[in-house]
Steps between C-alpha positions, in 0.01 A plus 500: 500500500181689560296402809128492597405589857143462600380609849264704717465856600558512875476205736318613817127464461285379779240322264783278373541341839372140490445525118846557355691508829482211739251575781771465770770695323636792710460819319869572523575201284252589220778651278706194564224281380388711201860525374515127481195500277606768265825644373403862529276731706424872493575688827189726546574651837768725351214683311335608817798595705873488500622176640827436689828334417422242767178404322663458166777301663240271666314456170819410320592242761141352494507402133696237318797546270390607142190675634430859374292778655336782308482813708193739477630855510349747755157661428661812650692540174248380261162613656589795719807660324355368182857438358587871557791624717597137566875522577478488872210240527692278247811526714303413811327200335833367368660539843223330682640152440440352164874460450480238777309272247833469303467240223140447594401854383285491190313781332376816681132558421374854453119492513353828400149626631194505270489884531850557366494604138797446255742792505800436286721759658422392861550136412819571321646675794394209728629216283842669455544480880451122527807290560570204276758322723550461872803729508296783353221422740740508798635839390141642498434332835783687661312822442225402745372742771415450861181311415720196483627409854680189382622509143632227279724685242754241382469255216654162558592485132397667171172356395234586234197696625177480296204725511120439397228756477126435544280772367130560573403800295394475138721784398796256520366335187747713305782408252721763671463320833590156348803647330600670826490176703705335218778768520528446871478125484193509744242220457135594451297286743247287321214542745185299477239706695168368390477786256520775758840644389720491189593153377814537286738218401764713328860364559713786615795338684727190519240332724124483546320578814136368543244569773177299480233667717214300366338513157141496604496660846789712632706337768240218534423284200706191416629426154349228282707240321436675175621831651812337653569333166505837334751620748706196447521562121592872558763422762655229273516756218651772712761259657616399159536866372186494295178701529165321528289553183186608714684720745334827564768742401459877457819590326558399130881507559663169569715462812866416491565150381612244764549132507312482827356689787457426876142486612365610842124418548312577833139409585324761698159353506528443868177583676333160436833308529526445115844630460723222627296226327490685170870560518557123540268420215691734265826345612368167412395614151843636447664175619674682791371244758 
């Protein structure tokens, strides 16, 4: 049975205190609180620096059974190495602790920088290195270097590992890119960025990954009822294996037919504390709460 998960991107935002979080809630309990409001959250700190097994272990323990984390991959790989010569950085990232999330590990998000153009050969090399189960991930993690003082390199059991890619350069609006993601079963992130970066709704994997950054003002504007109703319709179609009639697709080729798809949807319009409330509204429209 396909499942819809609606959540937020990150959880530690000072402006949220006293608005979303209770005024007297200790900061150390924010994840505990947020994970009782939503069934999924993106871990963003992993984008800026490698975390530790202890941090991932604590996050695992802070959230309830059935909760799922998405993990944002390091910018060192996507923005500095720009997907090239990624063997050792991938090993270090995978050894840094994400295996400690066990059954609560959801998709890994690869957000590319706006300056990175589509290069089919570079991307093919990179995608070919991505693991699709935790045993493959652990095998790569064991190749880490001394950057990792404390490594987590053992999978508790074999589990599926999913990947999603968010692009921000218009050169990715290319049939070859869509086909490439489909071959590797990597989801193209449906990114709503107030028109700043590509908005593509092509289905490329067995699941959908949405990031809603704001449709009028990047990271700031809230979503109207009409806008949320559109997302409700699209999510309902994708969950049941269909494609929305008004989806903004680039490729004319149809994806592999499925009876259903899991949905991961994260609100990232956080600067004016819109994200958690918009997420709740969308959950209500979908009948999840």
